[in-house]
N, C-alpha and C positions, 0 to 999 in steps of 0.2 A: 503497500499499500504505499503507494508516492505521499510523501507532506503526514506519515504517521511519527509520531515521534514517542518514542520508545524511554522510558526512565530508567536513570541509572541512579543505583543504590548502593551508595559505601557497604561497607560491610560494618556492623561491631555486635559485639555481646553484650547480650541481656544482664543489667546487673543483679546481681544477689536478691532482691527485693525485690523486682517488678516479674521474678519469676512465679509461676501460677499452677502450683501444685492439682496436679493428675483427679480429679473426685474419684477414678476407677479403680488403681491403686500405684505399688512401685515395685522397682525390681532392686533385690540382690546380687551383684556380679562378684564370683569370686577363681581362680583359679585351684581348682582338685588337686591334690598333690602331682601340680604342675604339669597336669599330663592333660590337661582339659578344662574349660570353662562351663562354667555353670551357672545356671539365670533361676534367682528363685522370682516367680513373681506371686504378690498380694494384693489380694481387692481390702480396701480399705476397710476399719471398722470407724467407726464418729462417736465423737462423744460429747452433746453440746456445739455442735456444727463445727466441729476442729478432729481434724486425725487422729488417735491417739494408738493406734496400732494395726493390725494387717491380720488377716489368714491368707496364711501357704495356698496355692491354687494351681502351680500349675511348676517343674520344675523341666529347664531344658539342659541339655549336657551339646558337648562339641566342642570343635577347634577352631573353625573357619566364623567370624564375624559378619557372612555374608548369610553360610545356614543360620547359623540361630536369628538375627536379623529377620530372613524370609521367615523362618516357624512361628517368630515370636507374632506376626504381624497377621503369618496363616491363623494360628488359636488364637488372638487377642487383638480383634477390631475396634476398639472401641476409643483409644488412647487417643489424646491430646495430640497434633500430630510434632509439634516441639516435641514432644516426649518419645517419639520414633527416632528424630533427628536425636537426639542428651544418647538415646541408648547402640546406634550406631557409632557414635564418636565415641562409647565407652567399651565399647565390644572388640571396635578396631585397638585403643590399647589393651586392652584384658589379652586381644588375640600375639600383639609385638610383643606381651611382655612371656605369653609363653611362649614363641616362636625362639626368644633369645633369653630363655630360662630370667626372666627378668620378675621383680613380687609385682604385686598391683595391686594398689586399694582405687578403689569405685569415689571416683570427682562428686563433686555435688553439682546442679543441677549448672 
């Protein structure tokens, strides 16, 4: 389309104070015996409209971030878009740590 203006968006990280927690649930990512990545999915437990804990719903295991991401998206389809992006970043970090025999600690949003 001639004359159509395409916006140029400069990337910026969302400040931690502006991150919205996913009302559907949360994930815990760990390396298991430095042989695979384990991702636990918890549904949220609320008290007085605040998330106070979670109930373990599913456990995913694998060695590759892309396979884990695909499986999570297949089985848990109701997350906020930002949550999937966060998971992708964290799973890539976990895969790198696994492949390079390093420790991994899950980061915040």
